[in-house]
MMTF fields as JSON, N, C-alpha, C and O atoms, coordinates in Angstrom:
{
  "mmtfVersion": "1.0.0",
  "mmtfProducer": "UNKNOWN",
  "numBonds": 499,
  "numAtoms": 500,
  "numGroups": 125,
  "numChains": 1,
  "numModels": 1,
  "chainsPerModel": [1],
  "groupsPerChain": [125],
  "chainIdList": ["A"],
  "bondAtomList": [4, 2, 8, 6, 12, 10, 16, 14, 20, 18, 24, 22, 28, 26, 32, 30, 36, 34, 40, 38, 44, 42, 48, 46, 52, 50, 56, 54, 60, 58, 64, 62, 68, 66, 72, 70, 76, 74, 80, 78, 84, 82, 88, 86, 92, 90, 96, 94, 100, 98, 104, 102, 108, 106, 112, 110, 116, 114, 120, 118, 124, 122, 128, 126, 132, 130, 136, 134, 140, 138, 144, 142, 148, 146, 152, 150, 156, 154, 160, 158, 164, 162, 168, 166, 172, 170, 176, 174, 180, 178, 184, 182, 188, 186, 192, 190, 196, 194, 200, 198, 204, 202, 208, 206, 212, 210, 216, 214, 220, 218, 224, 222, 228, 226, 232, 230, 236, 234, 240, 238, 244, 242, 248, 246, 252, 250, 256, 254, 260, 258, 264, 262, 268, 266, 272, 270, 276, 274, 280, 278, 284, 282, 288, 286, 292, 290, 296, 294, 300, 298, 304, 302, 308, 306, 312, 310, 316, 314, 320, 318, 324, 322, 328, 326, 332, 330, 336, 334, 340, 338, 344, 342, 348, 346, 352, 350, 356, 354, 360, 358, 364, 362, 368, 366, 372, 370, 376, 374, 380, 378, 384, 382, 388, 386, 392, 390, 396, 394, 400, 398, 404, 402, 408, 406, 412, 410, 416, 414, 420, 418, 424, 422, 428, 426, 432, 430, 436, 434, 440, 438, 444, 442, 448, 446, 452, 450, 456, 454, 460, 458, 464, 462, 468, 466, 472, 470, 476, 474, 480, 478, 484, 482, 488, 486, 492, 490, 496, 494],
  "bondOrderList": [1, 1, 1, 1, 1, 1, 1, 1, 1, 1, 1, 1, 1, 1, 1, 1, 1, 1, 1, 1, 1, 1, 1, 1, 1, 1, 1, 1, 1, 1, 1, 1, 1, 1, 1, 1, 1, 1, 1, 1, 1, 1, 1, 1, 1, 1, 1, 1, 1, 1, 1, 1, 1, 1, 1, 1, 1, 1, 1, 1, 1, 1, 1, 1, 1, 1, 1, 1, 1, 1, 1, 1, 1, 1, 1, 1, 1, 1, 1, 1, 1, 1, 1, 1, 1, 1, 1, 1, 1, 1, 1, 1, 1, 1, 1, 1, 1, 1, 1, 1, 1, 1, 1, 1, 1, 1, 1, 1, 1, 1, 1, 1, 1, 1, 1, 1, 1, 1, 1, 1, 1, 1, 1, 1],
  "groupList": [{"groupName": "GLN", "atomNameList": ["N", "CA", "C", "O"], "elementList": ["N", "C", "C", "O"], "formalChargeList": [0, 0, 0, 0], "bondAtomList": [1, 0, 2, 1, 3, 2], "bondOrderList": [1, 1, 2], "singleLetterCode": "Q", "chemCompType": "L-PEPTIDE LINKING"}, {"groupName": "VAL", "atomNameList": ["N", "CA", "C", "O"], "elementList": ["N", "C", "C", "O"], "formalChargeList": [0, 0, 0, 0], "bondAtomList": [1, 0, 2, 1, 3, 2], "bondOrderList": [1, 1, 2], "singleLetterCode": "V", "chemCompType": "L-PEPTIDE LINKING"}, {"groupName": "LEU", "atomNameList": ["N", "CA", "C", "O"], "elementList": ["N", "C", "C", "O"], "formalChargeList": [0, 0, 0, 0], "bondAtomList": [1, 0, 2, 1, 3, 2], "bondOrderList": [1, 1, 2], "singleLetterCode": "L", "chemCompType": "L-PEPTIDE LINKING"}, {"groupName": "GLU", "atomNameList": ["N", "CA", "C", "O"], "elementList": ["N", "C", "C", "O"], "formalChargeList": [0, 0, 0, 0], "bondAtomList": [1, 0, 2, 1, 3, 2], "bondOrderList": [1, 1, 2], "singleLetterCode": "E", "chemCompType": "L-PEPTIDE LINKING"}, {"groupName": "SER", "atomNameList": ["N", "CA", "C", "O"], "elementList": ["N", "C", "C", "O"], "formalChargeList": [0, 0, 0, 0], "bondAtomList": [1, 0, 2, 1, 3, 2], "bondOrderList": [1, 1, 2], "singleLetterCode": "S", "chemCompType": "L-PEPTIDE LINKING"}, {"groupName": "GLY", "atomNameList": ["N", "CA", "C", "O"], "elementList": ["N", "C", "C", "O"], "formalChargeList": [0, 0, 0, 0], "bondAtomList": [1, 0, 2, 1, 3, 2], "bondOrderList": [1, 1, 2], "singleLetterCode": "G", "chemCompType": "PEPTIDE LINKING"}, {"groupName": "ALA", "atomNameList": ["N", "CA", "C", "O"], "elementList": ["N", "C", "C", "O"], "formalChargeList": [0, 0, 0, 0], "bondAtomList": [1, 0, 2, 1, 3, 2], "bondOrderList": [1, 1, 2], "singleLetterCode": "A", "chemCompType": "L-PEPTIDE LINKING"}, {"groupName": "ARG", "atomNameList": ["N", "CA", "C", "O"], "elementList": ["N", "C", "C", "O"], "formalChargeList": [0, 0, 0, 0], "bondAtomList": [1, 0, 2, 1, 3, 2], "bondOrderList": [1, 1, 2], "singleLetterCode": "R", "chemCompType": "L-PEPTIDE LINKING"}, {"groupName": "CYS", "atomNameList": ["N", "CA", "C", "O"], "elementList": ["N", "C", "C", "O"], "formalChargeList": [0, 0, 0, 0], "bondAtomList": [1, 0, 2, 1, 3, 2], "bondOrderList": [1, 1, 2], "singleLetterCode": "C", "chemCompType": "L-PEPTIDE LINKING"}, {"groupName": "THR", "atomNameList": ["N", "CA", "C", "O"], "elementList": ["N", "C", "C", "O"], "formalChargeList": [0, 0, 0, 0], "bondAtomList": [1, 0, 2, 1, 3, 2], "bondOrderList": [1, 1, 2], "singleLetterCode": "T", "chemCompType": "L-PEPTIDE LINKING"}, {"groupName": "PHE", "atomNameList": ["N", "CA", "C", "O"], "elementList": ["N", "C", "C", "O"], "formalChargeList": [0, 0, 0, 0], "bondAtomList": [1, 0, 2, 1, 3, 2], "bondOrderList": [1, 1, 2], "singleLetterCode": "F", "chemCompType": "L-PEPTIDE LINKING"}, {"groupName": "ASN", "atomNameList": ["N", "CA", "C", "O"], "elementList": ["N", "C", "C", "O"], "formalChargeList": [0, 0, 0, 0], "bondAtomList": [1, 0, 2, 1, 3, 2], "bondOrderList": [1, 1, 2], "singleLetterCode": "N", "chemCompType": "L-PEPTIDE LINKING"}, {"groupName": "TYR", "atomNameList": ["N", "CA", "C", "O"], "elementList": ["N", "C", "C", "O"], "formalChargeList": [0, 0, 0, 0], "bondAtomList": [1, 0, 2, 1, 3, 2], "bondOrderList": [1, 1, 2], "singleLetterCode": "Y", "chemCompType": "L-PEPTIDE LINKING"}, {"groupName": "MET", "atomNameList": ["N", "CA", "C", "O"], "elementList": ["N", "C", "C", "O"], "formalChargeList": [0, 0, 0, 0], "bondAtomList": [1, 0, 2, 1, 3, 2], "bondOrderList": [1, 1, 2], "singleLetterCode": "M", "chemCompType": "L-PEPTIDE LINKING"}, {"groupName": "TRP", "atomNameList": ["N", "CA", "C", "O"], "elementList": ["N", "C", "C", "O"], "formalChargeList": [0, 0, 0, 0], "bondAtomList": [1, 0, 2, 1, 3, 2], "bondOrderList": [1, 1, 2], "singleLetterCode": "W", "chemCompType": "L-PEPTIDE LINKING"}, {"groupName": "PRO", "atomNameList": ["N", "CA", "C", "O"], "elementList": ["N", "C", "C", "O"], "formalChargeList": [0, 0, 0, 0], "bondAtomList": [1, 0, 2, 1, 3, 2], "bondOrderList": [1, 1, 2], "singleLetterCode": "P", "chemCompType": "L-PEPTIDE LINKING"}, {"groupName": "ILE", "atomNameList": ["N", "CA", "C", "O"], "elementList": ["N", "C", "C", "O"], "formalChargeList": [0, 0, 0, 0], "bondAtomList": [1, 0, 2, 1, 3, 2], "bondOrderList": [1, 1, 2], "singleLetterCode": "I", "chemCompType": "L-PEPTIDE LINKING"}, {"groupName": "LYS", "atomNameList": ["N", "CA", "C", "O"], "elementList": ["N", "C", "C", "O"], "formalChargeList": [0, 0, 0, 0], "bondAtomList": [1, 0, 2, 1, 3, 2], "bondOrderList": [1, 1, 2], "singleLetterCode": "K", "chemCompType": "L-PEPTIDE LINKING"}, {"groupName": "ASP", "atomNameList": ["N", "CA", "C", "O"], "elementList": ["N", "C", "C", "O"], "formalChargeList": [0, 0, 0, 0], "bondAtomList": [1, 0, 2, 1, 3, 2], "bondOrderList": [1, 1, 2], "singleLetterCode": "D", "chemCompType": "L-PEPTIDE LINKING"}, {"groupName": "HIS", "atomNameList": ["N", "CA", "C", "O"], "elementList": ["N", "C", "C", "O"], "formalChargeList": [0, 0, 0, 0], "bondAtomList": [1, 0, 2, 1, 3, 2], "bondOrderList": [1, 1, 2], "singleLetterCode": "H", "chemCompType": "L-PEPTIDE LINKING"}],
  "groupTypeList": [0, 1, 0, 2, 1, 3, 4, 5, 5, 5, 2, 1, 0, 6, 5, 5, 4, 2, 7, 2, 4, 8, 6, 6, 4, 5, 7, 9, 10, 4, 7, 11, 12, 13, 5, 14, 8, 7, 0, 6, 15, 5, 11, 3, 7, 3, 10, 1, 6, 5, 16, 17, 14, 4, 5, 4, 4, 9, 12, 4, 9, 18, 4, 1, 17, 5, 7, 10, 9, 16, 4, 7, 18, 11, 6, 17, 11, 9, 1, 12, 2, 0, 13, 11, 4, 2, 17, 15, 3, 18, 9, 6, 1, 12, 4, 8, 6, 6, 4, 2, 7, 1, 5, 1, 10, 15, 16, 0, 3, 19, 3, 12, 1, 12, 14, 5, 0, 5, 9, 0, 1, 9, 1, 4, 4],
  "groupIdList": [1, 2, 3, 4, 5, 6, 7, 8, 9, 10, 11, 12, 13, 14, 15, 16, 17, 18, 19, 20, 21, 22, 23, 24, 25, 26, 27, 28, 29, 30, 31, 32, 33, 34, 35, 36, 37, 38, 39, 40, 41, 42, 43, 44, 45, 46, 47, 48, 49, 50, 51, 52, 53, 54, 55, 56, 57, 58, 59, 60, 61, 62, 63, 64, 65, 66, 67, 68, 69, 70, 71, 72, 73, 74, 75, 76, 77, 78, 79, 80, 81, 82, 83, 84, 85, 86, 87, 88, 89, 90, 91, 92, 93, 94, 95, 96, 97, 98, 99, 100, 101, 102, 103, 104, 105, 106, 107, 108, 109, 110, 111, 112, 113, 114, 115, 116, 117, 118, 119, 120, 121, 122, 123, 124, 125],
  "secStructList": [7, 7, 3, 3, 3, 7, 7, 7, 7, 7, 3, 3, 3, 6, 6, 7, 7, 7, 3, 3, 7, 7, 3, 3, 3, 1, 1, 7, 7, 1, 1, 1, 5, 7, 7, 3, 3, 3, 3, 7, 6, 6, 1, 7, 7, 3, 3, 3, 3, 7, 7, 5, 1, 1, 1, 7, 7, 7, 7, 5, 7, 1, 1, 1, 6, 6, 1, 3, 3, 3, 3, 3, 3, 6, 6, 6, 6, 3, 3, 3, 3, 3, 3, 7, 1, 7, 7, 1, 1, 1, 7, 1, 3, 3, 3, 7, 3, 3, 5, 7, 7, 7, 1, 1, 7, 7, 7, 1, 1, 1, 1, 7, 7, 3, 3, 7, 7, 7, 5, 7, 7, 3, 3, 3, 7],
  "xCoordList": [-22.208, -20.86, -20.284, -20.466, -19.459, -19.324, -18.767, -17.539, -19.169, -18.569, -18.316, -19.107, -16.772, -17.267, -16.271, -15.268, -16.589, -16.729, -16.305, -16.823, -15.114, -14.644, -15.177, -15.488, -15.328, -14.822, -14.241, -13.845, -14.444, -13.449, -12.344, -12.028, -11.333, -10.117, -9.473, -10.282, -8.391, -8.044, -6.931, -6.153, -6.373, -5.802, -5.749, -6.605, -5.035, -5.634, -4.492, -3.543, -4.195, -2.815, -1.96, -2.674, -0.878, -0.747, -2.115, -2.859, -1.909, -2.756, -4.667, -5.531, -4.658, -6.107, -6.65, -5.866, -8.37, -8.949, -9.454, -9.314, -9.96, -10.86, -11.317, -10.719, -12.367, -13.724, -13.585, -13.974, -12.953, -13.353, -14.795, -15.438, -15.103, -16.697, -16.161, -15.231, -17.086, -16.885, -18.345, -18.982, -18.587, -20.342, -19.896, -19.407, -20.167, -20.547, -21.943, -23.012, -21.726, -23.269, -22.439, -21.272, -23.641, -23.837, -23.745, -24.348, -23.21, -23.747, -23.496, -23.237, -23.714, -24.118, -22.765, -22.693, -22.023, -20.981, -21.463, -21.946, -21.421, -22.741, -22.377, -22.68, -21.013, -20.488, -18.851, -18.001, -18.814, -17.601, -16.706, -16.904, -15.971, -15.237, -14.433, -13.791, -14.556, -14.338, -13.49, -12.828, -12.784, -11.394, -10.809, -11.281, -9.706, -9.273, -7.104, -6.317, -7.274, -5.548, -5.236, -6.1, -3.777, -3.549, -2.135, -1.62, -1.457, -0.067, 0.486, -0.418, 1.841, 2.276, 3.391, 4.304, 3.808, 4.606, 6.38, 7.349, 6.054, 7.296, 6.611, 7.559, 6.046, 5.539, 4.723, 3.816, 4.804, 3.662, 2.62, 2.845, 1.759, 0.284, 0.194, 0.444, -0.092, -0.151, -1.812, -2.329, -2.213, -3.798, -3.553, -2.394, -4.536, -4.619, -5.557, -5.084, -6.801, -7.989, -8.998, -9.227, -9.56, -10.234, -11.948, -11.889, -13.445, -14.195, -15.089, -15.699, -15.228, -16.073, -17.899, -18.727, -18.464, -19.566, -21.164, -22.035, -21.162, -21.955, -20.893, -19.702, -21.949, -20.719, -20.353, -20.866, -18.943, -18.513, -16.961, -16.363, -16.523, -14.748, -14.471, -15.148, -12.895, -12.809, -10.957, -10.642, -9.903, -9.339, -7.846, -7.952, -7.304, -6.07, -4.776, -4.353, -3.93, -2.564, -2.66, -3.539, -1.078, -0.146, 0.085, 0.127, 0.328, 0.657, -0.258, 0.128, -1.637, -2.683, -3.552, -4.19, -4.005, -4.293, -4.773, -4.068, -5.285, -5.827, -5.835, -5.834, -5.847, -6.634, -6.753, -6.629, -7.114, -7.835, -9.55, -9.913, -9.946, -11.81, -12.342, -12.736, -12.287, -13.411, -14.836, -15.024, -15.735, -16.933, -18.23, -18.077, -19.047, -19.999, -21.635, -22.022, -22.023, -23.914, -23.913, -23.324, -25.069, -24.881, -26.494, -26.756, -27.467, -28.428, -27.774, -28.528, -26.787, -26.128, -25.535, -25.325, -25.235, -24.294, -22.818, -22.188, -22.38, -20.983, -20.054, -20.44, -19.107, -17.795, -17.173, -16.83, -17.177, -16.417, -14.725, -14.385, -13.693, -12.509, -12.348, -12.166, -12.5, -12.603, -10.961, -10.578, -10.093, -8.993, -8.274, -7.87, -8.023, -7.511, -6.408, -5.818, -5.517, -4.303, -3.265, -2.324, -3.757, -3.448, -1.895, -1.538, -0.984, 0.684, 1.382, 1.187, 2.402, 2.08, 2.721, 2.967, 2.883, 3.168, 2.219, 2.318, 0.584, -0.174, -0.116, -0.675, 0.054, -0.424, -0.439, 0.624, -1.354, -1.138, -2.724, -3.765, -2.463, -3.751, -4.145, -3.729, -5.702, -6.508, -7.589, -8.271, -7.67, -8.526, -9.348, -8.915, -10.447, -11.461, -11.174, -10.864, -11.487, -11.803, -12.599, -12.672, -13.098, -13.83, -13.205, -12.84, -13.119, -12.665, -13.706, -14.282, -13.921, -14.628, -14.428, -15.056, -13.139, -12.898, -14.143, -14.77, -14.342, -15.393, -14.537, -13.979, -14.478, -13.728, -12.545, -12.525, -11.367, -10.616, -10.333, -10.744, -9.869, -9.93, -8.856, -7.808, -9.142, -8.137, -7.05, -7.458, -5.906, -5.013, -4.407, -3.378, -4.406, -2.969, -3.57, -4.785, -3.276, -4.449, -4.454, -4.969, -3.835, -3.729, -4.869, -4.827, -5.594, -6.855, -8.073, -9.251, -7.795, -9.377, -9.557, -8.62, -10.436, -9.928, -10.812, -10.266, -12.139, -12.398, -12.134, -12.269, -11.812, -11.223, -12.157, -12.748, -12.227, -12.222, -11.761, -11.242, -11.902, -10.82, -9.36, -8.492, -9.618, -8.847, -8.807, -9.007, -8.662, -8.752, -7.829, -7.373, -7.147, -5.841, -6.277, -7.476, -5.359, -4.986, -3.552, -2.356, -3.878, -2.26, -2.617, -3.799, -1.123, -1.162, -0.142, 0.861, -0.266, 1.112, 1.263, 0.326, 2.799, 3.5, 3.329, 4.053],
  "yCoordList": [-85.506, -86.32, -86.628, -85.754, -87.529, -88.923, -88.793, -88.749, -88.721, -88.164, -89.814, -90.75, -89.832, -90.729, -90.014, -89.352, -90.19, -89.86, -91.174, -92.265, -90.517, -91.945, -91.437, -90.248, -92.399, -92.023, -93.543, -94.401, -93.42, -94.499, -94.631, -95.392, -93.477, -93.692, -93.087, -92.481, -93.074, -93.015, -93.28, -93.017, -93.879, -93.51, -94.629, -94.469, -95.788, -97.18, -97.714, -96.973, -98.368, -98.687, -100.583, -101.248, -100.893, -102.611, -103.621, -103.596, -104.316, -105.124, -105.125, -105.996, -103.719, -103.457, -103.33, -103.41, -103.053, -103.026, -101.286, -100.328, -101.406, -100.297, -100.893, -101.821, -100.283, -100.199, -98.682, -97.587, -98.968, -97.991, -98.165, -99.207, -96.849, -96.758, -95.912, -95.161, -96.404, -95.221, -95.079, -96.104, -94.366, -94.284, -93.213, -92.088, -93.805, -93.57, -92.715, -93.284, -91.42, -91.246, -90.623, -90.482, -90.442, -90.011, -90.553, -90.05, -91.627, -93.078, -93.658, -93.315, -95.181, -96.232, -97.249, -97.08, -97.991, -98.678, -100.006, -100.315, -100.688, -101.792, -103.274, -104.414, -102.201, -103.149, -103.327, -104.081, -102.625, -102.046, -102.666, -103.732, -101.834, -101.968, -101.021, -100.075, -101.471, -100.497, -100.51, -101.304, -100.193, -100.733, -99.395, -98.336, -100.092, -98.917, -99.301, -100.218, -97.347, -97.713, -96.695, -96.069, -96.792, -95.95, -95.549, -95.981, -94.624, -93.811, -93.828, -93.941, -93.764, -93.464, -92.563, -93.342, -91.783, -90.895, -91.238, -91.913, -90.425, -90.917, -92.373, -92.507, -92.986, -93.46, -93.391, -92.564, -94.136, -94.123, -94.555, -95.155, -94.28, -94.882, -95.891, -95.585, -97.108, -98.56, -99.408, -99.506, -99.817, -100.214, -101.33, -101.622, -101.763, -102.412, -104.097, -105.223, -103.632, -104.187, -103.677, -102.532, -105.205, -104.419, -105.261, -106.488, -104.585, -105.753, -105.515, -104.449, -106.489, -106.537, -105.538, -106.258, -104.551, -103.868, -105.354, -105.368, -106.286, -107.541, -108.286, -108.279, -109.141, -110.833, -110.636, -109.826, -111.747, -111.782, -112.074, -112.608, -111.764, -111.376, -110.143, -109.242, -110.618, -109.594, -110.064, -110.857, -108.782, -109.606, -108.325, -107.122, -108.488, -108.114, -108.31, -109.451, -107.119, -107.556, -108.347, -108.285, -109.583, -109.646, -109.204, -109.765, -107.504, -106.987, -107.382, -107.585, -107.491, -107.67, -108.77, -108.633, -109.826, -110.545, -111.261, -111.016, -111.592, -112.285, -111.687, -112.057, -110.176, -109.162, -108.088, -107.255, -107.674, -107.245, -107.671, -108.511, -107.018, -108.075, -106.652, -105.664, -106.715, -105.938, -106.244, -107.434, -105.496, -105.792, -104.158, -102.938, -104.788, -103.923, -104.181, -105.189, -103.558, -103.166, -102.092, -101.054, -103.129, -102.318, -101.186, -100.16, -102.288, -101.02, -99.382, -98.422, -99.333, -98.309, -97.563, -96.363, -98.103, -97.815, -97.279, -96.294, -98.166, -97.929, -99.392, -100.475, -99.126, -100.514, -99.993, -98.877, -101.414, -101.196, -101.743, -102.599, -101.301, -102.598, -102.473, -101.671, -103.504, -103.824, -104.579, -105.614, -103.402, -103.948, -104.298, -103.383, -105.497, -106.535, -106.52, -106.504, -106.522, -107.412, -105.928, -105.985, -104.764, -103.392, -103.878, -104.91, -102.921, -103.114, -101.115, -100.399, -101.076, -99.833, -99.075, -97.882, -100.339, -100.196, -99.452, -98.377, -100.625, -100.208, -98.512, -98.822, -97.424, -96.458, -95.361, -95.345, -94.523, -94.298, -93.533, -93.847, -92.589, -92.542, -92.954, -93.291, -93.371, -94.928, -94.098, -93.261, -94.511, -93.701, -94.692, -95.783, -94.344, -95.661, -94.52, -93.338, -95.651, -95.012, -96.511, -97.722, -95.498, -96.301, -96.52, -95.553, -97.904, -98.095, -98.564, -99.642, -97.919, -98.355, -99.489, -99.812, -100.012, -101.239, -102.203, -102.088, -103.467, -104.275, -105.575, -105.764, -106.369, -108.378, -108.203, -108.418, -107.765, -108.066, -107.339, -106.198, -107.811, -106.847, -106.219, -106.686, -105.228, -103.658, -103.591, -102.902, -104.286, -104.029, -103.414, -103.727, -102.193, -101.658, -99.847, -99.935, -98.96, -97.576, -96.398, -95.281, -96.915, -95.782, -96.529, -96.082, -97.257, -98.788, -97.526, -97.438, -97.059, -96.281, -94.62, -93.879, -94.508, -92.947, -92.283, -91.184, -92.167, -91.324, -91.912, -93.077, -90.942, -90.972, -90.103, -89.085, -90.655, -90.0, -88.835, -88.04, -88.664, -87.42, -87.75, -87.061, -89.032, -90.164, -90.049, -88.88, -90.664, -90.72, -90.996, -92.095, -90.214, -90.88, -92.171, -92.444, -93.086, -94.301, -94.134, -94.421, -93.911, -93.853, -95.175, -95.405, -96.431, -97.053, -97.336, -97.846, -96.959, -96.796, -97.987, -98.773, -98.345, -99.393, -99.859, -100.757],
  "zCoordList": [13.013, 13.842, 14.64, 15.488, 15.131, 15.566, 16.977, 16.903, 18.149, 19.331, 19.932, 19.815, 20.693, 21.422, 22.833, 22.569, 23.895, 25.281, 26.151, 26.389, 26.495, 27.346, 28.919, 28.983, 30.417, 31.369, 31.543, 30.754, 33.527, 34.309, 34.813, 35.727, 33.919, 34.467, 35.647, 36.351, 36.024, 37.946, 38.161, 37.244, 39.376, 39.946, 40.864, 41.734, 41.034, 41.121, 42.122, 41.867, 42.855, 43.076, 42.121, 41.37, 42.352, 41.19, 41.886, 42.867, 40.895, 41.022, 41.102, 41.005, 41.316, 41.319, 40.216, 39.271, 39.807, 38.491, 38.342, 39.102, 37.263, 36.941, 35.473, 34.931, 34.955, 34.102, 33.238, 33.643, 32.019, 31.615, 30.734, 30.605, 30.176, 29.253, 27.625, 27.333, 27.011, 26.244, 25.245, 25.0, 24.958, 25.263, 23.424, 23.523, 22.072, 21.015, 20.376, 20.159, 20.159, 19.648, 17.798, 17.433, 17.174, 15.571, 14.863, 13.915, 14.555, 13.222, 14.357, 15.51, 13.413, 14.253, 13.371, 12.154, 13.863, 13.655, 13.802, 14.891, 13.055, 13.042, 12.684, 13.036, 11.189, 10.95, 11.291, 10.817, 11.992, 12.048, 13.654, 14.237, 13.928, 14.994, 15.815, 15.358, 17.478, 18.254, 18.81, 18.141, 19.734, 20.25, 21.493, 21.907, 21.704, 23.172, 22.417, 22.182, 22.378, 22.26, 23.835, 24.449, 24.183, 24.901, 24.494, 23.463, 25.419, 25.475, 26.549, 27.377, 27.264, 27.749, 28.008, 27.734, 28.247, 27.953, 27.347, 27.695, 26.415, 25.885, 24.895, 24.122, 24.665, 23.771, 22.733, 22.825, 21.61, 20.249, 21.23, 22.281, 20.891, 21.212, 20.435, 19.269, 20.616, 20.623, 21.075, 22.187, 19.985, 19.945, 21.576, 21.869, 22.34, 23.648, 22.878, 22.724, 22.599, 23.124, 21.754, 21.364, 21.129, 19.9, 19.66, 19.592, 19.535, 19.578, 18.561, 18.477, 17.722, 17.032, 16.781, 17.339, 16.315, 16.987, 16.884, 17.753, 15.799, 16.116, 16.161, 15.851, 16.798, 16.806, 17.97, 18.742, 18.321, 19.062, 19.031, 19.966, 18.14, 17.957, 18.919, 19.415, 18.943, 20.161, 19.316, 18.429, 20.45, 19.801, 21.396, 21.158, 22.036, 22.559, 22.928, 23.108, 23.098, 22.635, 23.775, 24.635, 23.701, 24.801, 25.944, 27.038, 25.435, 27.005, 28.112, 29.264, 27.656, 28.463, 28.402, 29.445, 27.816, 27.214, 29.174, 30.153, 29.192, 30.721, 31.804, 32.978, 31.013, 32.506, 32.3, 33.198, 30.677, 30.412, 29.577, 28.754, 30.03, 28.866, 28.033, 28.654, 26.545, 26.438, 25.845, 25.594, 25.613, 25.673, 25.301, 25.375, 25.033, 24.656, 25.336, 25.926, 25.187, 25.287, 23.829, 23.526, 23.065, 21.992, 21.886, 21.258, 23.117, 23.686, 24.208, 24.37, 24.347, 25.307, 24.247, 24.43, 23.164, 22.122, 22.977, 22.592, 24.266, 24.7, 24.857, 25.294, 24.495, 24.853, 26.263, 26.653, 26.92, 27.612, 27.794, 26.977, 28.791, 29.107, 30.796, 31.713, 30.562, 32.331, 32.331, 31.785, 33.331, 33.473, 34.595, 35.312, 34.903, 36.059, 35.981, 34.901, 37.767, 37.63, 37.084, 36.292, 37.738, 36.962, 37.03, 37.597, 36.325, 36.642, 35.908, 34.927, 37.522, 37.132, 35.492, 35.315, 34.354, 33.255, 32.682, 32.09, 33.085, 31.958, 32.584, 33.636, 32.702, 33.168, 31.936, 31.315, 31.51, 30.16, 30.123, 30.701, 29.338, 28.122, 27.65, 26.541, 28.311, 26.942, 26.331, 26.921, 24.802, 24.19, 23.575, 23.203, 23.474, 22.654, 21.622, 21.774, 20.017, 18.903, 18.028, 18.234, 16.956, 16.113, 14.583, 13.914, 14.096, 12.985, 11.676, 11.824, 10.616, 9.617, 8.521, 7.512, 9.231, 8.11, 8.654, 9.707, 7.302, 7.344, 7.074, 5.993, 8.027, 7.892, 8.61, 9.822, 7.878, 8.879, 10.304, 10.514, 10.915, 12.161, 12.555, 12.999, 12.387, 12.396, 14.093, 15.028, 14.19, 15.237, 15.206, 15.803, 14.62, 14.688, 15.239, 15.416, 15.412, 16.186, 14.908, 14.961, 13.94, 12.912, 11.989, 10.843, 12.116, 11.206, 12.36, 12.011, 13.074, 14.217, 13.13, 12.833, 12.897, 12.578, 13.187, 13.285, 13.824, 14.892, 16.717, 17.089, 17.44, 18.586, 19.66, 19.299, 21.107, 22.267, 22.629, 21.845, 23.739, 24.43, 25.371, 25.908, 25.241, 26.626, 28.09, 28.419, 28.874, 30.103, 30.525, 30.208, 31.376, 32.545, 32.989, 32.925, 33.478, 34.061, 35.107, 35.04, 35.445, 36.728, 37.61, 37.865, 38.284, 38.593, 39.324, 38.825, 41.025, 41.703, 41.998, 42.142, 42.159, 42.93, 44.189, 44.618]
}
């Protein structure tokens, strides 16, 4: 059984930083991708950033590019999302997800099949 457990959310002032963690267990995703998605109140869930479990491929959406960095620690089976220069519009529930895609980088939330429970990030102005 696959488990993705997020941690690291919280309340931060605009311009501040947070680091989210996602610990994966239950299977290996060595050929696949991990990602972070977010959902703000009243909005659909959107893909934010992704990383291939092996190699150096990463992807992030324009809205977070230059501010958010996704990384991984293979030994710990953990993926991180470092969020800097946070803005009030980054406020959302952030969820870790795993895709079974092989090859083409999955950049839409519906391409991810395993999900964590989510962690709230609130950025005050």
